[in-house]
C-alpha positions as CSV (number, residue, x, y, z in Angstrom):
1,M,6.8,1.1,-15.4
2,G,6.0,-2.7,-15.2
3,I,4.2,-4.4,-12.7
4,R,5.0,-7.7,-11.6
5,I,2.4,-9.8,-9.6
6,S,3.4,-13.0,-7.6
7,H,2.0,-16.2,-8.4
8,E,0.9,-15.7,-11.9
9,T,1.6,-17.9,-14.5
10,P,3.2,-17.2,-16.6
11,E,4.9,-14.6,-15.0
12,V,4.1,-11.4,-17.2
13,S,5.1,-7.9,-16.1
14,R,1.5,-5.6,-16.8
15,S,2.0,-1.9,-17.0
16,A,0.8,0.5,-14.5
17,L,-1.3,1.8,-17.1
18,T,-3.1,-1.6,-17.7
19,I,-3.4,-1.9,-14.4
20,A,-5.1,1.3,-13.6
21,N,-7.2,0.7,-16.8
22,L,-8.4,-2.6,-15.6
23,G,-9.3,-0.7,-12.5
24,Q,-11.6,1.6,-14.1
25,H,-13.5,-1.4,-15.2
26,L,-13.7,-3.3,-12.1
27,A,-14.7,0.1,-10.7
28,D,-17.5,0.0,-12.9
29,A,-18.5,-3.9,-12.5
30,L,-18.3,-3.8,-8.9
31,P,-20.5,-2.9,-6.0
32,A,-18.9,-0.2,-3.9
33,R,-17.9,-2.5,-0.7
34,D,-16.4,-4.6,-3.2
35,W,-14.1,-2.1,-5.0
36,R,-13.4,-0.4,-1.7
37,K,-11.4,-3.7,-1.0
38,I,-9.1,-3.6,-3.8
39,R,-9.1,-0.1,-4.7
40,H,-5.7,0.4,-3.6
41,L,-4.1,-1.9,-6.2
42,F,-5.9,-1.1,-9.3
43,D,-7.1,2.9,-9.2
44,G,-3.8,4.1,-10.5
45,T,-1.9,5.3,-7.5
46,F,-0.2,1.6,-7.0
47,A,3.7,2.8,-7.2
48,D,5.4,0.4,-4.8
49,I,6.1,-2.8,-3.5
50,A,2.6,-4.5,-1.7
51,H,2.9,-7.6,0.4
52,I,-0.2,-8.9,0.6
53,P,-1.2,-11.7,3.3
54,H,-2.5,-14.7,2.1
55,R,-6.2,-14.3,3.4
56,Q,-6.6,-10.8,2.1
57,A,-5.4,-12.3,-1.0
58,G,-7.8,-14.8,-1.1
59,E,-10.5,-12.2,-0.4
60,I,-9.2,-10.3,-3.1
61,G,-9.0,-12.8,-5.2
62,E,-12.6,-13.6,-5.0
63,V,-13.9,-10.1,-5.7
64,L,-11.6,-10.2,-8.8
65,H,-13.4,-13.4,-9.9
66,R,-16.8,-11.5,-8.9
67,A,-15.8,-9.0,-11.5
68,A,-14.8,-11.0,-14.0
69,D,-18.2,-12.6,-14.1
70,S,-19.9,-9.7,-14.0
71,P,-22.3,-8.8,-17.0
72,R,-21.3,-5.7,-16.8
73,M,-17.5,-6.3,-17.5
74,D,-15.9,-6.5,-21.1
75,D,-14.7,-10.0,-21.7
76,D,-10.9,-8.9,-22.3
77,W,-10.7,-7.2,-19.3
78,G,-12.9,-9.7,-17.5
79,S,-10.3,-12.3,-18.7
80,L,-7.4,-10.3,-17.0
81,A,-8.9,-9.6,-14.0
82,R,-9.6,-13.6,-13.6
83,T,-6.1,-13.6,-14.4
84,I,-5.0,-11.8,-11.7
85,G,-7.8,-13.4,-9.3
86,D,-5.9,-16.5,-9.8
87,A,-2.8,-15.7,-8.9
88,A,-4.0,-14.1,-5.7
89,Q,-5.9,-17.4,-5.5
90,A,-2.7,-19.2,-5.8
91,A,-0.5,-17.5,-3.0
92,A,-3.8,-17.6,-0.6
93,S,-4.3,-21.6,-1.2
94,A,-0.4,-21.6,-0.8
95,R,-0.4,-19.7,2.6
96,Q,1.9,-17.3,0.6
97,T,2.2,-13.6,1.0
98,W,0.9,-12.2,-2.8
99,V,3.6,-9.7,-4.3
100,W,3.2,-6.7,-6.7
101,S,6.5,-5.1,-7.1
């Protein structure tokens, strides 16, 4: 199953397995308080459509950027975290709902 994340350039569909694997790296790289903010998207249980308000998208983007910059994050996974974080920030900046489908 592919997951499309709005505001991502270029538009790409990512597999649920890729998102769950990224989640494992995020959980290792982030403090628990940050992981709790994004766990619902990356813990491997996401299977529906998510409509995330722009303010929350901005917070998620910040968390993903912190994870990408963490010395505990592998470069390839950090790049993916940054790409998804950029999409979240784009939605927040445009004051638009960030959609995962």
